[in-house]
Structure formats: structure tokens, C-alpha cells
VEXSE-38618 format. One record per residue: residue number from 1; residue in three letters; x, y, z of N, C-alpha, C, O in turn. Coordinates in steps of 0.02 Angstrom, whole numbers. Layout:
<nubas>
[nuba NUM,"ALA",[X,Y,Z],[X,Y,Z],[X,Y,Z],[X,Y,Z]],
...
</nubas>
This chain:
<nubas>
[nuba 1,"MET",[-980,-61,-768],[-930,-85,-721],[-870,-39,-721],[-858,-3,-770]],
[nuba 2,"LEU",[-832,-39,-666],[-773,3,-661],[-715,-35,-632],[-723,-84,-596]],
[nuba 3,"ALA",[-656,-10,-648],[-593,-38,-623],[-549,21,-601],[-550,74,-631]],
[nuba 4,"SER",[-511,11,-548],[-468,62,-521],[-407,29,-488],[-414,-18,-448]],
[nuba 5,"LEU",[-348,54,-503],[-286,30,-472],[-248,90,-444],[-195,108,-470]],
[nuba 6,"PRO",[-274,121,-391],[-248,187,-370],[-187,186,-326],[-153,237,-318]],
[nuba 7,"MET",[-172,128,-295],[-123,130,-241],[-53,150,-263],[-19,186,-226]],
[nuba 8,"TYR",[-31,128,-321],[36,145,-346],[33,179,-413],[78,171,-454]],
[nuba 9,"ASP",[-20,216,-424],[-31,247,-489],[1,317,-492],[-34,368,-494]],
[nuba 10,"TRP",[67,318,-490],[104,380,-492],[102,409,-562],[97,372,-610]],
[nuba 11,"PRO",[107,476,-570],[110,505,-637],[163,473,-683],[152,463,-743]],
[nuba 12,"GLU",[220,456,-653],[275,428,-693],[261,357,-716],[292,334,-764]],
[nuba 13,"THR",[215,322,-683],[200,253,-701],[131,244,-730],[109,187,-741]],
[nuba 14,"ARG",[96,299,-742],[26,294,-764],[19,257,-830],[-26,216,-838]],
[nuba 15,"ALA",[64,271,-876],[60,237,-942],[73,162,-934],[42,122,-968]],
[nuba 16,"ILE",[118,143,-888],[132,71,-877],[71,40,-844],[52,-16,-863]],
[nuba 17,"THR",[42,74,-796],[-18,47,-763],[-74,37,-812],[-111,-12,-808]],
[nuba 18,"ASP",[-81,83,-860],[-132,75,-912],[-119,13,-954],[-166,-24,-971]],
[nuba 19,"LEU",[-56,2,-972],[-39,-58,-1011],[-52,-121,-971],[-76,-171,-998]],
[nuba 20,"TRP",[-37,-120,-906],[-51,-177,-864],[-125,-190,-859],[-146,-248,-857]],
[nuba 21,"TRP",[-165,-137,-855],[-236,-146,-854],[-261,-178,-919],[-306,-220,-917]],
[nuba 22,"GLN",[-233,-157,-975],[-254,-188,-1038],[-238,-262,-1040],[-275,-301,-1070]],
[nuba 23,"ALA",[-182,-282,-1009],[-165,-352,-1003],[-217,-389,-960],[-240,-443,-977]],
[nuba 24,"LEU",[-234,-358,-903],[-285,-387,-860],[-353,-389,-897],[-388,-439,-893]],
[nuba 25,"ARG",[-371,-337,-930],[-433,-334,-965],[-438,-389,-1019],[-490,-422,-1026]],
[nuba 26,"LYS",[-384,-400,-1056],[-382,-454,-1106],[-397,-521,-1074],[-435,-561,-1101]],
[nuba 27,"ALA",[-366,-534,-1016],[-378,-596,-980],[-450,-601,-956],[-480,-655,-957]],
[nuba 28,"LEU",[-477,-544,-933],[-546,-543,-909],[-594,-559,-967],[-641,-598,-958]],
[nuba 29,"ILE",[-583,-530,-1025],[-627,-543,-1081],[-624,-616,-1102],[-675,-645,-1121]],
[nuba 30,"LYS",[-564,-645,-1100],[-557,-716,-1116],[-596,-760,-1067],[-618,-815,-1085]],
[nuba 31,"GLU",[-603,-735,-1007],[-642,-773,-957],[-717,-755,-961],[-757,-777,-920]],
[nuba 32,"GLY",[-736,-717,-1011],[-806,-702,-1020],[-831,-640,-983],[-891,-627,-980]],
[nuba 33,"VAL",[-785,-602,-953],[-803,-541,-917],[-803,-483,-967],[-760,-439,-966]],
[nuba 34,"THR",[-853,-483,-1011],[-855,-434,-1066],[-872,-364,-1042],[-866,-316,-1079]],
[nuba 35,"SER",[-894,-359,-979],[-911,-292,-952],[-850,-255,-926],[-855,-198,-904]],
[nuba 36,"ALA",[-790,-288,-929],[-729,-255,-905],[-719,-188,-944],[-718,-189,-1006]],
[nuba 37,"PRO",[-712,-132,-908],[-707,-67,-942],[-640,-60,-979],[-590,-90,-960]],
[nuba 38,"PHE",[-640,-19,-1031],[-580,-10,-1070],[-527,29,-1031],[-468,14,-1035]],
[nuba 39,"ASN",[-550,79,-993],[-504,123,-956],[-513,115,-879],[-567,99,-855]],
[nuba 40,"LEU",[-459,126,-844],[-461,131,-772],[-495,196,-752],[-489,246,-787]],
[nuba 41,"VAL",[-530,195,-696],[-561,257,-669],[-509,294,-627],[-479,265,-582]],
[nuba 42,"ARG",[-501,359,-642],[-455,399,-604],[-488,465,-579],[-459,500,-538]],
[nuba 43,"HIS",[-546,480,-603],[-576,545,-589],[-622,545,-528],[-648,597,-509]],
[nuba 44,"THR",[-631,487,-497],[-673,485,-436],[-633,467,-376],[-578,441,-381]],
[nuba 45,"ASP",[-661,481,-317],[-627,469,-254],[-621,394,-241],[-667,355,-255]],
[nuba 46,"ASP",[-563,374,-213],[-551,304,-199],[-606,273,-155],[-628,217,-167]],
[nuba 47,"HIS",[-628,311,-106],[-680,286,-60],[-746,274,-95],[-783,228,-79]],
[nuba 48,"HIS",[-761,316,-144],[-821,307,-184],[-815,241,-224],[-863,203,-228]],
[nuba 49,"ASN",[-756,229,-253],[-747,167,-292],[-752,106,-248],[-782,56,-268]],
[nuba 50,"TRP",[-722,109,-188],[-722,51,-144],[-793,33,-122],[-805,-25,-103]],
[nuba 51,"LYS",[-839,80,-123],[-909,66,-104],[-953,50,-163],[-1010,31,-155]],
[nuba 52,"SER",[-926,59,-224],[-968,52,-283],[-985,-21,-297],[-941,-64,-295]],
[nuba 53,"SER",[-1047,-34,-311],[-1069,-103,-330],[-1045,-121,-400],[-1050,-178,-421]],
[nuba 54,"ASN",[-1018,-71,-437],[-992,-85,-504],[-917,-102,-505],[-890,-115,-559]],
[nuba 55,"LEU",[-884,-103,-448],[-812,-115,-446],[-799,-189,-459],[-819,-232,-419]],
[nuba 56,"ILE",[-764,-204,-515],[-745,-273,-528],[-672,-287,-515],[-653,-344,-499]],
[nuba 57,"VAL",[-630,-237,-520],[-558,-244,-501],[-537,-178,-469],[-545,-125,-498]],
[nuba 58,"GLY",[-510,-183,-409],[-484,-124,-375],[-428,-145,-330],[-411,-204,-326]],
[nuba 59,"GLN",[-399,-97,-295],[-347,-111,-245],[-355,-62,-189],[-369,-3,-200]],
[nuba 60,"THR",[-346,-86,-128],[-352,-45,-69],[-295,-60,-21],[-264,-113,-24]],
[nuba 61,"CYS",[-283,-13,23],[-238,-24,79],[-273,-69,130],[-334,-67,137]],
[nuba 62,"GLY",[-233,-110,164],[-262,-154,213],[-297,-120,271],[-346,-147,298]],
[nuba 63,"TYR",[-273,-61,290],[-305,-25,346],[-375,-2,331],[-420,-14,371]],
[nuba 64,"PRO",[-387,32,275],[-457,48,257],[-500,-16,250],[-559,-17,269]],
[nuba 65,"PHE",[-471,-68,222],[-508,-130,215],[-533,-155,283],[-592,-173,289]],
[nuba 66,"THR",[-491,-156,332],[-509,-181,398],[-549,-132,440],[-580,-151,490]],
[nuba 67,"HIS",[-549,-67,420],[-581,-16,461],[-637,20,422],[-640,82,422]],
[nuba 68,"GLY",[-680,-19,389],[-738,13,358],[-760,-14,292],[-817,-2,270]],
[nuba 69,"TYR",[-715,-52,257],[-731,-74,190],[-737,-149,181],[-751,-172,126]],
[nuba 70,"SER",[-726,-188,235],[-732,-260,228],[-805,-281,213],[-816,-335,186]],
[nuba 71,"ASP",[-854,-238,230],[-924,-251,214],[-939,-235,141],[-991,-256,116]],
[nuba 72,"HIS",[-895,-199,108],[-907,-178,38],[-863,-216,-12],[-879,-219,-71]],
[nuba 73,"LEU",[-809,-244,13],[-758,-273,-33],[-746,-345,-19],[-751,-368,38]],
[nuba 74,"LYS",[-728,-382,-71],[-706,-451,-67],[-638,-458,-99],[-626,-430,-152]],
[nuba 75,"ILE",[-593,-495,-68],[-525,-500,-90],[-521,-549,-150],[-542,-607,-146]],
[nuba 76,"LEU",[-492,-524,-206],[-479,-566,-263],[-412,-601,-258],[-405,-658,-281]],
[nuba 77,"GLY",[-364,-567,-228],[-297,-596,-222],[-250,-546,-188],[-264,-486,-184]],
[nuba 78,"ILE",[-195,-572,-163],[-144,-531,-132],[-82,-531,-176],[-51,-584,-184]],
[nuba 79,"PRO",[-63,-474,-205],[-4,-473,-248],[60,-476,-205],[62,-455,-147]],
[nuba 80,"ASP",[112,-501,-235],[178,-501,-207],[221,-452,-246],[212,-445,-307]],
[nuba 81,"TYR",[266,-418,-214],[308,-368,-247],[381,-386,-237],[401,-410,-184]],
[nuba 82,"LYS",[419,-375,-289],[491,-392,-287],[530,-328,-272],[554,-294,-318]],
[nuba 83,"THR",[535,-312,-209],[572,-253,-189],[589,-260,-115],[558,-299,-79]],
[nuba 84,"ARG",[637,-222,-92],[657,-224,-23],[598,-206,22],[562,-157,11]],
[nuba 85,"GLY",[588,-248,74],[531,-237,119],[470,-278,102],[420,-275,138]],
[nuba 86,"CYS",[473,-316,47],[418,-358,26],[444,-430,17],[496,-442,-13]],
[nuba 87,"GLN",[406,-477,44],[425,-547,38],[365,-591,56],[331,-579,106]],
[nuba 88,"ASN",[352,-642,14],[300,-691,28],[232,-658,41],[196,-675,88]],
[nuba 89,"PHE",[214,-609,-3],[151,-577,-1],[141,-535,61],[84,-517,78]],
[nuba 90,"GLN",[195,-518,94],[195,-474,152],[238,-412,137],[282,-414,94]],
[nuba 91,"TYR",[224,-358,173],[267,-300,165],[279,-266,232],[239,-271,278]],
[nuba 92,"GLN",[334,-232,236],[354,-196,296],[366,-123,276],[395,-109,224]],
[nuba 93,"SER",[341,-77,318],[357,-7,307],[430,6,311],[464,-24,353]],
[nuba 94,"LEU",[456,50,270],[524,75,276],[521,137,319],[489,186,300]],
[nuba 95,"ILE",[553,135,375],[557,194,419],[622,230,402],[676,202,409]],
[nuba 96,"LEU",[616,292,378],[669,328,346],[690,391,385],[652,420,424]],
[nuba 97,"CYS",[752,411,372],[775,476,393],[824,502,340],[840,467,292]],
[nuba 98,"HIS",[847,564,348],[895,593,301],[964,562,312],[982,543,367]],
[nuba 99,"LYS",[1002,558,257],[1070,528,264],[1115,570,308],[1165,544,333]],
[nuba 100,"ASP",[1101,633,317],[1142,674,362],[1126,662,435],[1164,684,479]],
[nuba 101,"GLN",[1071,627,448],[1050,615,516],[1091,557,547],[1096,504,516]],
[nuba 102,"THR",[1118,568,605],[1153,513,642],[1102,482,690],[1063,518,722]],
[nuba 103,"PHE",[1104,416,696],[1058,382,740],[1086,316,761],[1132,290,729]],
[nuba 104,"VAL",[1060,289,814],[1077,221,838],[1019,175,824],[1028,121,797]],
[nuba 105,"ASP",[959,198,842],[898,160,831],[840,209,834],[850,270,832]],
[nuba 106,"LEU",[778,183,837],[720,228,839],[719,274,898],[693,330,894]],
[nuba 107,"GLU",[748,253,954],[750,296,1013],[786,362,999],[774,413,1032]],
[nuba 108,"SER",[830,361,949],[867,422,931],[822,478,906],[842,536,903]],
[nuba 109,"PHE",[760,459,888],[715,509,858],[663,535,908],[615,568,888]],
[nuba 110,"ARG",[673,521,971],[629,550,1022],[634,626,1019],[689,653,1012]],
[nuba 111,"ASN",[577,659,1023],[572,733,1022],[592,762,955],[605,821,949]],
[nuba 112,"LYS",[594,719,903],[605,742,835],[537,755,800],[484,746,829]],
[nuba 113,"LYS",[541,776,738],[480,792,700],[467,736,649],[512,717,611]],
[nuba 114,"ALA",[407,711,647],[388,655,604],[336,676,554],[300,725,564]],
[nuba 115,"ALA",[332,639,499],[281,649,448],[242,585,440],[270,530,441]],
[nuba 116,"ILE",[176,591,430],[135,535,410],[95,554,349],[80,613,338]],
[nuba 117,"ASN",[78,504,309],[38,521,249],[-34,529,265],[-67,575,241]],
[nuba 118,"ASP",[-62,483,308],[-134,483,323],[-146,437,382],[-112,386,388]],
[nuba 119,"VAL",[-192,455,424],[-205,412,483],[-241,348,463],[-246,302,504]],
[nuba 120,"ASN",[-267,343,403],[-298,282,377],[-250,239,338],[-273,196,300]],
[nuba 121,"SER",[-186,248,345],[-135,211,308],[-103,160,354],[-83,177,409]],
[nuba 122,"GLN",[-98,99,330],[-62,47,367],[12,62,367],[42,64,421]],
[nuba 123,"SER",[42,72,310],[115,79,305],[140,145,333],[192,147,365]],
[nuba 124,"GLY",[103,201,319],[128,265,338],[108,288,407],[136,337,433]],
[nuba 125,"TYR",[59,253,437],[36,272,504],[33,214,552],[70,213,602]],
[nuba 126,"SER",[-10,167,540],[-24,114,590],[38,72,605],[54,59,663]],
[nuba 127,"ALA",[75,51,552],[136,13,564],[190,55,597],[230,30,638]],
[nuba 128,"PHE",[192,119,579],[239,167,609],[223,173,684],[268,170,726]],
[nuba 129,"ARG",[159,183,701],[136,188,770],[156,124,809],[180,128,866]],
[nuba 130,"HIS",[146,66,778],[163,3,810],[239,-2,824],[259,-32,874]],
[nuba 131,"SER",[280,28,781],[351,26,791],[373,72,848],[419,56,885]],
[nuba 132,"ILE",[338,129,855],[357,178,908],[326,160,975],[354,179,1027]],
[nuba 133,"ALA",[270,126,976],[231,113,1036],[272,86,1095],[264,111,1151]],
[nuba 134,"PRO",[316,36,1083],[354,8,1140],[402,58,1172],[423,48,1228]],
[nuba 135,"LEU",[418,111,1137],[466,160,1161],[433,220,1195],[465,257,1233]],
[nuba 136,"ALA",[368,230,1182],[335,293,1199],[314,297,1272],[301,352,1297]],
[nuba 137,"ASN",[311,240,1307],[290,238,1377],[223,271,1388],[211,303,1439]],
[nuba 138,"GLY",[178,263,1338],[110,287,1347],[101,361,1337],[47,387,1349]],
[nuba 139,"GLY",[154,396,1316],[148,468,1307],[175,489,1239],[193,446,1199]],
[nuba 140,"PRO",[177,555,1225],[204,579,1162],[278,558,1154],[317,558,1201]],
[nuba 141,"PHE",[295,541,1093],[364,522,1077],[397,576,1035],[455,594,1045]],
[nuba 142,"PHE",[359,602,987],[387,653,942],[369,724,966],[321,736,1002]],
[nuba 143,"LYS",[411,770,945],[400,840,959],[339,865,921],[299,904,946]],
[nuba 144,"GLU",[332,840,858],[277,862,814],[268,807,760],[316,776,738]],
[nuba 145,"VAL",[204,797,740],[188,752,686],[146,790,636],[93,816,653]],
[nuba 146,"ILE",[171,793,574],[134,829,522],[101,779,474],[128,724,464]],
[nuba 147,"HIS",[46,797,445],[10,757,397],[26,784,326],[14,842,311]],
[nuba 148,"THR",[51,740,284],[71,763,216],[21,749,163],[19,785,113]],
[nuba 149,"GLY",[-21,698,171],[-72,681,121],[-49,627,71],[-88,608,27]],
[nuba 150,"GLY",[11,601,77],[33,549,31],[105,529,45],[144,568,71]],
[nuba 151,"HIS",[122,467,26],[192,444,36],[241,489,-1],[295,506,24]],
[nuba 152,"ARG",[221,507,-60],[267,549,-102],[282,615,-66],[339,639,-67]],
[nuba 153,"PHE",[231,644,-35],[238,708,-1],[279,699,64],[317,743,84]],
[nuba 154,"SER",[272,641,96],[313,628,155],[388,622,136],[431,647,171]],
[nuba 155,"LEU",[400,588,80],[469,581,57],[498,651,39],[556,666,53]],
[nuba 156,"LYS",[457,692,10],[480,759,-9],[496,800,55],[547,834,59]],
[nuba 157,"ALA",[450,796,104],[462,834,166],[525,811,201],[562,851,228]],
[nuba 158,"LEU",[538,745,200],[598,720,231],[661,739,191],[711,759,221]],
[nuba 159,"SER",[657,735,127],[716,753,86],[734,827,92],[793,846,87]],
[nuba 160,"LEU",[683,869,104],[695,942,112],[715,960,182],[731,1018,195]],
[nuba 161,"GLY",[715,912,227],[733,926,297],[677,958,336],[689,986,390]],
[nuba 162,"GLU",[617,954,312],[559,982,349],[539,937,406],[507,961,453]],
[nuba 163,"VAL",[556,874,404],[543,825,457],[605,783,466],[651,785,425]],
[nuba 164,"ASP",[606,744,521],[665,703,536],[655,631,519],[704,595,508]],
[nuba 165,"ILE",[592,609,515],[579,537,507],[510,528,478],[465,569,489]],
[nuba 166,"CYS",[502,473,440],[435,454,415],[436,381,397],[489,350,393]],
[nuba 167,"ALA",[378,352,385],[372,282,365],[334,281,299],[283,315,291]],
[nuba 168,"VAL",[359,240,250],[326,237,187],[320,164,164],[356,120,187]],
[nuba 169,"ASP",[272,153,121],[263,89,88],[325,72,47],[351,116,12]],
[nuba 170,"PRO",[350,10,51],[412,-8,15],[405,-5,-60],[454,8,-95]],
[nuba 171,"VAL",[344,-17,-86],[336,-12,-159],[338,62,-181],[365,78,-233]],
[nuba 172,"SER",[310,105,-140],[314,176,-156],[386,200,-156],[406,241,-198]],
[nuba 173,"PHE",[426,175,-108],[495,193,-106],[532,167,-168],[573,203,-197]],
[nuba 174,"ALA",[516,105,-189],[547,77,-247],[528,115,-310],[569,124,-355]],
[nuba 175,"LEU",[465,136,-314],[444,178,-371],[484,242,-373],[506,264,-426]],
[nuba 176,"ALA",[493,273,-316],[531,335,-313],[604,323,-334],[632,363,-371]],
[nuba 177,"GLU",[634,269,-309],[703,254,-327],[711,248,-402],[760,271,-431]],
[nuba 178,"ARG",[662,216,-435],[669,201,-506],[648,261,-548],[681,277,-597]],
[nuba 179,"TYR",[593,293,-530],[563,342,-575],[572,414,-553],[567,460,-594]],
[nuba 180,"VAL",[586,425,-489],[597,494,-464],[656,491,-414],[648,507,-355]],
[nuba 181,"PRO",[715,470,-438],[772,457,-393],[792,515,-348],[814,506,-291]],
[nuba 182,"ASP",[785,576,-374],[805,634,-332],[764,640,-269],[785,671,-220]],
[nuba 183,"LEU",[706,610,-270],[660,614,-212],[687,575,-151],[673,592,-94]],
[nuba 184,"VAL",[726,523,-165],[749,479,-110],[824,472,-106],[849,435,-64]],
[nuba 185,"ALA",[861,507,-150],[933,500,-151],[967,519,-87],[1021,494,-70]],
[nuba 186,"SER",[936,565,-49],[966,590,12],[940,555,74],[953,577,130]],
[nuba 187,"LEU",[903,499,65],[871,466,121],[903,398,137],[935,368,94]],
[nuba 188,"GLN",[895,375,198],[922,311,220],[869,275,263],[824,307,291]],
[nuba 189,"ILE",[874,210,267],[827,169,307],[852,165,379],[909,147,392]],
[nuba 190,"VAL",[808,181,425],[821,173,497],[809,100,517],[852,67,547]],
[nuba 191,"THR",[749,77,500],[728,8,516],[666,-7,477],[640,36,443]],
[nuba 192,"LEU",[642,-68,483],[580,-88,450],[529,-106,504],[547,-131,557]],
[nuba 193,"SER",[466,-94,489],[412,-109,535],[398,-184,535],[427,-222,496]],
[nuba 194,"ALA",[354,-205,578],[328,-274,576],[289,-284,511],[262,-237,484]],
[nuba 195,"PRO",[287,-347,486],[254,-360,421],[178,-365,427],[150,-380,480]],
[nuba 196,"ALA",[146,-352,371],[73,-361,362],[63,-382,289],[108,-374,248]],
[nuba 197,"PRO",[4,-411,273],[-8,-430,204],[-7,-372,155],[-28,-317,172]],
[nuba 198,"CYS",[19,-383,95],[20,-332,44],[-51,-307,27],[-101,-336,47]],
[nuba 199,"LEU",[-53,-252,-9],[-117,-220,-24],[-160,-264,-69],[-137,-282,-124]],
[nuba 200,"PRO",[-220,-281,-48],[-259,-331,-86],[-291,-303,-149],[-309,-244,-152]],
[nuba 201,"LEU",[-299,-346,-200],[-342,-332,-257],[-410,-355,-237],[-419,-408,-207]],
[nuba 202,"VAL",[-460,-313,-253],[-527,-323,-227],[-581,-312,-280],[-568,-282,-332]],
[nuba 203,"CYS",[-641,-335,-265],[-701,-318,-304],[-757,-306,-255],[-749,-317,-195]],
[nuba 204,"HIS",[-815,-284,-280],[-872,-273,-236],[-893,-338,-203],[-893,-391,-235]],
[nuba 205,"ARG",[-910,-336,-140],[-923,-395,-100],[-979,-439,-128],[-976,-500,-122]],
[nuba 206,"PHE",[-1029,-407,-157],[-1089,-444,-177],[-1092,-461,-251],[-1146,-476,-277]],
[nuba 207,"ILE",[-1033,-459,-284],[-1030,-487,-351],[-1046,-561,-347],[-1021,-596,-303]],
[nuba 208,"GLU",[-1086,-585,-394],[-1106,-655,-392],[-1047,-702,-399],[-996,-684,-430]],
[nuba 209,"ASP",[-1053,-762,-370],[-996,-807,-364],[-965,-824,-432],[-904,-827,-437]],
[nuba 210,"ASP",[-1006,-836,-483],[-979,-856,-547],[-935,-800,-576],[-880,-812,-602]],
[nuba 211,"LEU",[-960,-738,-572],[-923,-682,-598],[-858,-672,-557],[-805,-659,-584]],
[nuba 212,"TYR",[-864,-678,-491],[-804,-673,-449],[-751,-724,-469],[-693,-707,-475]],
[nuba 213,"ASN",[-771,-785,-479],[-724,-838,-497],[-690,-825,-564],[-631,-840,-573]],
[nuba 214,"ARG",[-727,-797,-612],[-697,-782,-676],[-650,-722,-672],[-598,-721,-705]],
[nuba 215,"ILE",[-667,-673,-632],[-622,-616,-623],[-558,-639,-590],[-504,-621,-612]],
[nuba 216,"GLN",[-563,-679,-538],[-504,-703,-502],[-460,-746,-549],[-399,-738,-549]],
[nuba 217,"GLN",[-491,-789,-588],[-451,-832,-633],[-416,-788,-685],[-358,-802,-703]],
[nuba 218,"ALA",[-448,-736,-709],[-417,-692,-758],[-355,-658,-727],[-303,-653,-760]],
[nuba 219,"LEU",[-361,-635,-666],[-303,-603,-633],[-244,-651,-627],[-187,-634,-642]],
[nuba 220,"PHE",[-259,-712,-605],[-205,-761,-597],[-174,-778,-664],[-113,-789,-668]],
[nuba 221,"THR",[-215,-781,-717],[-189,-796,-783],[-143,-741,-807],[-89,-754,-835]],
[nuba 222,"ALA",[-162,-678,-797],[-120,-621,-818],[-55,-618,-779],[-3,-602,-807]],
[nuba 223,"PHE",[-57,-634,-714],[4,-633,-675],[52,-687,-695],[112,-681,-685]],
[nuba 224,"ASP",[25,-743,-723],[67,-799,-744],[89,-795,-816],[133,-833,-837]],
[nuba 225,"ASP",[60,-749,-855],[73,-745,-927],[143,-717,-939],[156,-660,-921]],
[nuba 226,"PRO",[190,-756,-968],[258,-733,-978],[263,-673,-1026],[312,-636,-1023]],
[nuba 227,"THR",[214,-662,-1069],[216,-605,-1114],[207,-538,-1077],[220,-485,-1105]],
[nuba 228,"HIS",[185,-541,-1016],[175,-480,-977],[230,-469,-925],[225,-425,-882]],
[nuba 229,"GLU",[283,-510,-928],[336,-507,-876],[367,-438,-872],[380,-413,-818]],
[nuba 230,"ASP",[380,-406,-930],[412,-341,-929],[369,-290,-894],[393,-250,-854]],
[nuba 231,"LEU",[305,-290,-908],[257,-244,-875],[258,-256,-799],[262,-209,-760]],
[nuba 232,"ARG",[255,-319,-780],[254,-332,-708],[317,-310,-675],[316,-283,-619]],
[nuba 233,"GLN",[374,-319,-709],[439,-297,-678],[441,-222,-670],[468,-196,-621]],
[nuba 234,"GLN",[412,-185,-718],[411,-112,-712],[369,-87,-654],[380,-32,-628]],
[nuba 235,"LEU",[321,-130,-632],[279,-113,-577],[297,-153,-513],[261,-150,-463]],
[nuba 236,"PHE",[354,-190,-516],[380,-229,-461],[335,-288,-442],[342,-316,-388]],
[nuba 237,"LEU",[290,-307,-486],[244,-362,-470],[279,-428,-478],[312,-441,-528]],
[nuba 238,"ASN",[272,-470,-426],[308,-534,-426],[263,-596,-426],[287,-651,-437]],
[nuba 239,"GLY",[199,-586,-415],[154,-642,-413],[90,-624,-377],[82,-567,-354]],
[nuba 240,"ILE",[44,-673,-373],[-19,-661,-339],[-40,-726,-304],[-27,-781,-328]],
[nuba 241,"ASN",[-73,-717,-249],[-95,-775,-209],[-167,-762,-187],[-187,-704,-179]],
[nuba 242,"LYS",[-205,-816,-176],[-271,-807,-150],[-267,-775,-80],[-220,-789,-43]],
[nuba 243,"GLY",[-315,-735,-63],[-315,-701,1],[-384,-701,33],[-435,-710,-2]],
[nuba 244,"TYR",[-386,-692,97],[-449,-693,134],[-450,-637,184],[-397,-612,204]],
[nuba 245,"SER",[-509,-616,205],[-514,-563,254],[-475,-579,316],[-446,-535,347]],
[nuba 246,"SER",[-474,-641,336],[-440,-662,397],[-363,-648,392],[-331,-639,443]],
[nuba 247,"ASP",[-336,-646,332],[-263,-630,326],[-248,-562,355],[-193,-550,380]],
[nuba 248,"TYR",[-297,-517,351],[-285,-448,372],[-298,-435,445],[-295,-378,468]],
[nuba 249,"GLN",[-314,-489,482],[-320,-483,554],[-253,-459,585],[-252,-430,639]],
[nuba 250,"ARG",[-198,-473,549],[-133,-450,572],[-132,-374,584],[-100,-349,630]],
[nuba 251,"ILE",[-168,-337,540],[-170,-264,546],[-207,-244,610],[-185,-199,646]],
[nuba 252,"ILE",[-261,-278,625],[-297,-264,687],[-253,-282,748],[-252,-245,797]],
[nuba 253,"THR",[-218,-337,743],[-174,-358,798],[-121,-305,811],[-107,-289,869]],
[nuba 254,"MET",[-90,-278,758],[-38,-227,766],[-67,-166,799],[-36,-138,845]],
[nuba 255,"GLU",[-126,-146,778],[-158,-88,810],[-173,-100,884],[-159,-58,926]],
[nuba 256,"ASN",[-200,-159,898],[-215,-177,969],[-153,-178,1011],[-154,-157,1069]],
[nuba 257,"GLU",[-98,-202,983],[-36,-203,1021],[-13,-133,1038],[12,-121,1093]],
[nuba 258,"ALA",[-21,-87,992],[-4,-17,1006],[-47,10,1062],[-23,46,1107]],
[nuba 259,"TYR",[-112,-6,1059],[-158,16,1111],[-137,-13,1180],[-138,22,1231]],
[nuba 260,"GLU",[-118,-76,1180],[-98,-108,1242],[-35,-75,1272],[-27,-74,1333]],
[nuba 261,"TRP",[7,-49,1229],[65,-11,1253],[46,60,1273],[90,100,1293]],
[nuba 262,"GLY",[-18,77,1269],[-41,143,1289],[-28,196,1237],[-25,255,1253]],
[nuba 263,"TYR",[-21,176,1174],[-3,224,1122],[-55,219,1065],[-43,186,1014]],
[nuba 264,"SER",[-112,251,1075],[-167,246,1027],[-158,292,966],[-186,280,912]],
[nuba 265,"GLU",[-119,344,975],[-105,390,920],[-30,399,913],[7,399,962]],
[nuba 266,"LEU",[-7,408,851],[62,424,839],[72,497,857],[46,542,823]],
[nuba 267,"GLU",[110,509,909],[119,578,931],[188,585,964],[206,639,987]],
</nubas>
């Protein structure tokens, strides 16, 4: 069996994530899930893990889940995060610019240069596209859009003045504020995107029901355990709620709304 928590596994928080996994693993073993691995998997591709029949605990972005992995994954729960842009198991992208940039609203960034982390990202791409779509009039809005390969790299590009605007996951921004403050010290929030459900904790879709129930119970137990409160605070974890594939229809709706505005690509 394998476990992977890649979404917020920054180098600066890796040791904390490992401790959090040990807390989850302890709860799993108490529920009889003795196959829970001792270590998180980090050496394989996320997409490989999301398709693996051995995945008992993982995390994915909502956009990949709705665009290719819902047939492979089953939702164990939706975590809530205690940070700006997150509330009630929902999150909103932070759309950012440099503090030296003067603006009135998003329209101020027409013909500017934008950064995205990945076209398969809800927070860094799809929600950003949804925010720009009503302004674009069915045509290009930005002068140029560059692909950075990660929220952290988008933040760096913006802080260095290589781009004028980007959208990032609010938990990633909070991690940067706490653990890599120089990365975001020169940035400011322009606005927030429309909300969508937070990134789900998942397992392989065809795990048998009894095992699924024990894994889910273990996660809820660990999230409620007061002895792990400090770990959860370090990772901004605020709670967990049951979740369903239907919760993520909001992501499809946001994409369809951008299409209806004639803006199928962020450009």
C-alpha cells in the first residue's frame, strides 16, 4: 500500500508533513489498517499515485479529480484550512500583484503579463480563467501568459517582476508567508476568485467498503485528536468533513461559465 500527501509538501514543511503522516498512520493502525506504509511516497509521479490501486491515502487538486481521475479515486474527506481565502471547506484563489503595482480592479491588468502554474490546476488556472472571463469579451486579455510549473515558481516570478499578476492557492500563500516570507513580502492581493471545495483526501476508487470505512474513520479521528493540534496548526489544518464527487461539480460549473463567456483559455 502507498500514501502520498503531495499538494502542500514544501521542502520547508516536509518534516512536519512526515510527523502528520505518522499521526494519521497511528490512527489507521488502531482502526486495523495494518498495511498503512511507514513512509509517504515522494519519489513517484503524482499522476502515477492517483491511478495506483495501492493508494490508501492521497490528496489531489479538484481539477485533476474532475478531469480524469474520478474513475480512479474515491473521496475520503474534504479538509478545511485556517487561512485567508479558506472557509467552510471551500477555498478561493488569491489573485496577486506586486506591491509597487497600482490598480483599481482586474481590468487594470489588461495587456499585462500573467503567470500560471499549470493548466490542470483549479486555483492557479481554472479559477483564474473564470475571474478574467467576464472581462475578456471572448478574446485575449493578457499580453502574455507564462507557465511556471508550480505556485511557488509563480510567486517567485511575480516577486521578481517577471510577470504582473498570478493566482495561487491560499494555503500555498500561507505556507510561503510563514516559512518563506521573502517570497511574498513584496506582493499584495488584487482580489479573490469564486470559491470551490478544498483539495480532497482520496483513496483508490475500488478499495473495498470495509477498508474504506476504516481509513475514513482513522482520518476523522486524527483530525479530532487534541494531541495533534500543534501539527495541524503548522499545516493550517482546521478540520475535515465528508465529501462526495458531486461537491466538485462546482469546478465543472466554473469552467463552463468561462466557456459561455467565450473564454476557453486563459490568454
